[in-house]
C-alpha positions, -999 to 999 in steps of 0.1 A, spaced: -1 0 0 12 34 -11 15 58 21 5 95 13 26 114 -10 40 140 15 48 108 39 66 92 9 83 121 -5 98 136 36 113 101 39 134 100 -1 141 131 9 154 121 42 175 96 27 187 121 2 198 146 24 218 119 47 238 107 17 244 143 8 257 154 43 286 129 34 300 152 3 311 179 34 309 165 66 344 158 69 360 190 55 362 209 92 379 177 100 409 180 72 432 201 89 432 175 120 433 145 102 474 144 101 475 143 135 445 119 143 456 93 117 494 100 124 499 109 84 506 134 62 480 162 46 488 154 14 472 116 23 448 127 48 434 143 13 424 109 2 395 106 31 375 133 8 392 119 -30 380 83 -18 341 92 -13 343 115 -47 360 86 -68 334 59 -52 308 80 -55 317 87 -92 318 51 -100 289 41 -81 261 67 -98 256 46 -129 261 13 -117 232 20 -93 213 36 -114 216 6 -139 207 -18 -109 177 -2 -99 160 -2 -134 172 -41 -137 164 -55 -100 142 -29 -84 141 4 -67 134 -1 -31 160 -28 -27 188 -11 -45 181 20 -21 181 0 12 215 -19 2 228 21 -8 217 28 27 230 0 40 265 4 28 264 43 39 258 27 76 289 3 75 307 31 59 302 53 90 309 27 112 341 14 101 352 58 94 342 60 131 362 26 140 393 32 123 428 43 138 448 42 110 447 63 73 438 27 54 408 20 76 397 56 75 396 60 40 382 26 33 350 34 52 350 70 34 348 51 -2 317 26 10 303 62 22 307 76 -10 289 42 -29 257 55 -18 261 85 -36 231 72 -61 202 73 -34 186 104 -45 184 97 -80 169 62 -69 147 82 -50 134 105 -75 127 74 -98 106 60 -70 88 91 -70 80 90 -109 66 52 -101 44 61 -69 32 97 -72 2 104 -94 14 129 -123 1 164 -106 24 157 -76 57 146 -99 74 180 -101 72 189 -67 79 158 -53 109 158 -78 125 197 -72 125 186 -34 143 153 -40 167 171 -59 174 197 -39 182 176 -7 215 171 -29 226 206 -24 209 208 8 229 178 23 258 198 11 253 226 26 242 218 65 272 194 61 298 216 72 276 241 101 265 203 119 297 187 117 320 217 129 293 218 155 299 183 164 337 181 160 340 212 183 317 199 210 320 165 205 345 134 201 353 135 157 339 100 158 305 117 173 302 126 133 303 95 120 285 78 145 257 106 135 262 98 101 255 65 103 228 70 129 209 87 104 217 62 77 199 32 99 170 54 106 168 65 70 168 29 60 144 15 84 113 43 78 126 35 34 117 -3 50 85 6 67 68 30 42 80 29 9 64 -1 -15 78 -22 -36 79 -9 -71 62 -33 -100 83 -15 -128 115 -34 -124 122 -39 -162 147 -72 -157 176 -80 -180 210 -86 -176 236 -61 -165 265 -51 -186 299 -57 -164 324 -50 -189 300 -15 -195 306 -8 -163 346 -15 -158 353 6 -187 333 32 -176 345 30 -136 378 31 -150 374 63 -167 359 76 -143 385 67 -118 409 82 -143 392 115 -143 387 119 -113 421 114 -98 434 135 -122 407 162 -114 410 161 -75 449 152 -73 462 171 -103 468 204 -81 492 184 -57 505 163 -86 512 189 -110 487 196 -138 518 192 -165 530 161 -146 535 128 -167 507 111 -140 482 142 -146 483 138 -185 484 104 -187 454 100 -161 431 124 -185 444 104 -218 432 73 -196 400 84 -192 393 97 -226 405 65 -241 382 44 -217 358 67 -227 358 61 -266 355 25 -259 329 25 -235 308 43 -257 321 14 -288 305 -8 -267 281 8 -255 262 12 -289 269 -27 -297 257 -42 -271 221 -52 -266 216 -47 -231 245 -13 -226 249 4 -190 237 36 -204 213 37 -237 237 63 -257 207 64 -281 186 75 -258 213 99 -237 221 117 -272 183 130 -274 184 167 -277 163 171 -245 190 149 -224 223 154 -242 218 195 -233 201 191 -202 230 168 -190 257 196 -207 237 222 -192 238 203 -153 275 201 -157 286 234 -165 260 243 -137 274 222 -114 307 240 -116 287 273 -108 268 259 -75 300 251 -54 317 284 -62 303 301 -35 308 276 -5 344 270 -20 350 306 -21 332 321 10 346 294 31 384 304 25 370 346 30 356 343 59 384 324 77 411 348 63 425 366 88 412 404 88 452 418 85 444 410 44 416 436 46 392 413 30 392 386 55 364 386 81 389 365 106 359 337 118 362 300 130 351 271 104 320 269 127 311 304 125 320 307 88 296 270 83 267 287 101 268 319 77 261 299 52 237 278 63 207 303 50 217 295 15 207 255 22 172 268 42 166 288 7 173 256 -16 143 240 6 120 275 5 125 273 -35 116 243 -41 79 247 -43 86 278 -65 103 256 -90 75 232 -93 54 259 -98 73 271 -127 78 238 -139 42 231 -143 33 267 -155 62 274 -181 81 238 -182 112 226 -168 135 244 -191 124 277 -179 130 268 -142 163 256 -149 171 290 -176 155 309 -143 181 298 -116 210 294 -137 201 336 -141 198 340 -108 230 324 -99 250 343 -121 235 375 -106 244 364 -71 279 360 -86 281 395 -104 271 412 -71 295 389 -49 321 402 -71 314 437 -65 309 435 -30 320 414 -5 335 428 24 310 431 44 290 397 63 253 409 49 271 407 16 282 371 22 250 362 36 231 375 7 251 360 -22 251 328 -2 212 331 1 204 339 -36 229 310 -45 209 285 -28 179 303 -44 187 294 -78 199 261 -69 167 250 -52 151 257 -88 175 246 -114 180 214 -89 143 208 -93 140 211 -134 172 186 -141 151 154 -132 117 164 -148 136 176 -183 152 142 -176 121 120 -171 100 142 -197 122 123 -226 130 87 -214 111 61 -207 100 46 -175 121 16 -177 154 40 -177 142 63 -150 171 58 -127 203 50 -153 194 83 -173 193 108 -136 222 83 -126 241 97 -157 227 136 -152 241 136 -114 275 121 -127 276 150 -150 268 173 -115 293 156 -101 324 158 -125 311 197 -128 313 201 -91 350 180 -89 360 203 -116 351 236 -94 371 220 -67 402 216 -84 400 251 -103 394 268 -67 421 253 -54 445 260 -86 435 299 -81 440 301 -43 473 286 -45 486 305 -76 472 339 -64 487 347 -36 501 372 -9 522 371 25 504 390 57 520 393 88 545 367 77 513 341 62 510 335 26 474 343 20 451 343 -15 443 373 -27 415 396 -34 420 391 -72 416 352 -65 381 353 -52 367 380 -75 386 355 -106 367 322 -90 335 340 -87 336 358 -124 344 321 -132 314 311 -118 291 337 -128 302 326 -165 299 292 -156 262 299 -150 256 321 -180 268 293 -199 244 268 -186 215 292 -194 223 298 -229 228 257 -230 192 253 -214 179 279 -238 181 252 -271 167 228 -252 130 212 -269 104 237 -257 80 213 -261 88 175 -253 73 143 -271 46 124 -253 62 99 -231 49 73 -208 56 100 -180 26 115 -195 5 81 -193 -16 77 -159 2 59 -134 -24 36 -122 -20 18 -155 11 -4 -160 -5 -21 -194 -8 16 -210 27 24 -195 38 -7 -214 22 -7 -245 32 31 -252 66 16 -250 61 -8 -271 47 15 -299 72 45 -290 
């Protein structure tokens, strides 16, 4: 029996927020990890890199398995892995076990896309736009709230409490899913594509290693360039195989439809812009006041000052759904990108007062809240029901590539554009303004790309009454 729509949305959104918290939960601990785990700062950075790579590899695989074997089953499996990873990390006394636990946490990254697919299966059509917006926004909300929450726990409790809390939240979310989310009757069946999964996973490992470690290895070093070349080669082989195999991991013929291809491209670029404010303001708020542009705040205060962005994401979810229903998801995505671009333009000119930072954080959160809800709607409007999870996973992966690239570019600019203040080497003001301008440019580019998405989508299974599986199957057969 399907629970009330609000209950279903709340449970799945909680699962999404719980998983997205893991992306930023460890950030306040990074300066302390070398001491806690008796290692070097470079090795401690693997606490972030391992989660990033594991998430990138698991997202497309989890999406495909959800379509083949059942979305609820795969969702519960992801949450179980998150509980296991949190426990391993909390109990670890060495870098190896800590990184292994963080990698296990990363494998749960596909929860949001699987949750969106479950909403498509169980909700009536008139509730889908608002539910999708809330679920998609949970990805940004968790990431925004992760820093202040983890900084608070790290400051007033033992660091292991961070990961016990994460595991506890995941266990609660898993129990609620088990009790309240019904099984879906739309598992497509078929065979998994192991060679495609191996090729894509290897390509993503090479790509994310190069992006995340290129700054420390050197962007022109042999290992960095070799990783980029390996990723490109493996992606070409993956594409060739997927076009030949009858049951591919990712149906590239569907993915190259204009609505899907342009949405994924816009998502990649927008993913770059959405992380810019967090990266810039986290540094700027903690810079010493002697620079003339730093605020000298603690990590806890810096995180709390960015929390309004997460609140605004939640507040804009119903607005995103309203625009999508009245004007279409294309317009919603363009509006969100425009809001983010204007926010960064404002911050480039004004970033010397705390209210400047608060206003920009709130505006960027609002723009993300608008755009995030539109992306899955655009994807689901162009793919059959049997490929919903896999298609949404690819879109989520594109956003992850964008955010990872933003992190690498930001780190490069902050490390290269420096000055000395009171004997301390710190980033110049020009580094922050340059990053903000790049973020604004990326948001405008996403807006331009979104403008070319077809205004009217063709009728798909998403438009048919969800209570009639026979009609859905008949439509897909004739399509």
